[in-house]
C-alpha positions, -999 to +999 in steps of 0.1 A: -188+568-053-198+592-081-234+599-091-229+580-123-214+551-104-243+551-080-268+551-108-250+523-125-249+502-093-287+507-088-294+498-124-272+467-123-288+456-090-323+461-104-316+442-136-299+413-116-330+411-094-353+409-123-333+384-142-329+358-114-351+339-091-369+344-068-383+376-083-383+362-118-403+332-108-426+353-086-434+376-115-439+346-138-463+331-113-483+363-111-484+366-148-495+330-152-523+334-126-535+366-143-535+350-177-554+319-163-579+343-147-584+359-181-592+325-196-558+315-210-554+279-198-516+276-202-513+305-177-522+281-149-494+258-160-470+287-159-480+296-124-476+260-112-442+257-129-431+290-113-442+278-078-425+244-083-393+262-094-393+284-062-398+253-040-371+234-058-345+262-056-352+264-018-341+228-013-306+219-001-304+196-031-308+223-057-286+248-039-259+222-034-259+210-070-257+246-083-228+252-059-211+220-071-212+231-107-190+261-097-167+243-072-158+213-095-133+235-113-114+245-081-080+228-074-066+241-041-029+249-036-017+243-072+015+263-078+008+292-102+029+283-132+062+280-113+061+317-104+069+322-066+038+332-046+045+366-030+012+377-014-022+367-002-052+385-019-085+384+001-116+395-019-143+414-001-179+401-001-207+418+018-210+442+048-236+447+075-249+480+090-253+483+127-258+511+152-221+517+153-217+519+115-207+494+089-188+461+096-178+431+076-206+406+069-205+368+075-191+359+041-164+385+043-155+374+078-151+338+066-127+350+039-107+371+064-104+341+088-091+319+059-067+347+048-054+352+083-048+315+088-029+313+055-009+344+065+002+327+097+011+295+079+031+310+050+043+344+064+032+361+031+018+397+033-020+403+029-038+424+004-075+432+009-096+445-019-131+461-023-146+495-026-178+510-012-208+486-015-234+513-012-235+552-014-219+568+016-205+536+031-169+529+039-150+508+014-153+471+023-115+468+021-111+494+049-135+474+071-116+442+062-083+458+072-098+469+105-112+434+112-080+416+103-060+438+126-084+438+156-098+403+154-070+383+139-038+402+147-028+402+110-027+437+096-027+438+058+002+454+039-021+467+011-056+480+012-072+484-023-103+504-016-117+513-051-128+481-068-166+478-075-166+442-087-144+411-092-131+425-125-118+456-107-106+436-077-083+418-102-072+449-121-064+471-092-048+443-070-027+431-099-014+466-105-005+470-068+014+437-067+032+442-099+045+475-086+060+455-057+076+430-081+051+402-072+039+380-101+018+354-083-004+353-052-028+331-032-064+341-039-088+338-010-125+337-017-154+313-015-149+282-036-180+289-057-165+323-066-129+312-073-133+302-110-146+336-121-121+354-098-091+334-110-101+340-146-103+377-139-068+378-123-054+357-152-067+383-177-047+409-157-015+388-160-013+378-123-010+341-117-030+328-086-031+297-065-066+288-052-072+292-015-109+283-013-131+290+016-154+260+023-153+234-004-186+217+003-198+181-003-219+173-033-255+165-024-265+128-027-303+131-027-310+121+008-345+129+021-334+159+042-320+175+010-355+177-005-370+198+023-373+235+012-360+263+034-357+300+028-319+302+034-313+277+007-333+298-017-308+326-009-279+303-016-294+293-050-297+330-058-260+335-051-249+306-073-272+315-102-259+351-099-223+337-101-231+318-133-246+350-148-214+369-138-193+343-155-213+346-187-211+384-186-173+383-180-169+357-208-188+378-233-172+411-222-136+401-218 
């Protein structure tokens, strides 16, 4: 990754953190408390609202409803405009760093498992896509190819190792597949990510059929869904970030 690319990645990550909960709500809570201490009464209300927002986003109910707003558009297995499906594209997610170096993270591993199962069922070749996620790290696509081969016995035919985001996943993968005479492919990623990903591939002229990882149930408001937990706050962050990504892509593209 170039110095300019590294700087851009850090800037983008910092702005994303500031624009989304929990950091946004934590900063709002601090600001409200400070203003209340300085004698501005509405500051106390701001602090309370920020704290309540944090607690709400940490519930399974809020996380599940946010996820459902993204997944409601997903229709698995619909043929892509009559064009024969010629490949399976698996999008990278995150990686982990251990003593032995980098490896695929849990979300990426779920996508690989789904891609390998679809490969065995259809016989279609696999394409994995994703560049380095941090300075000095191996491209996530290289780690994905290693895992597919070693863990699932399904070596990918194509390894696209440059893409920095979903937009570039689509651009570089579509170019690879068009060079092979392929005009449509299965697209494997998490269900909440599929609407943005399919739109990005459509803009590159490659038709896709949705192959979602984990279409979850819609929350029904049962008591257990109101109990806050830290991991659900992380899920809410993912889904809010996805909505911001869709807005950015819509405005830019």
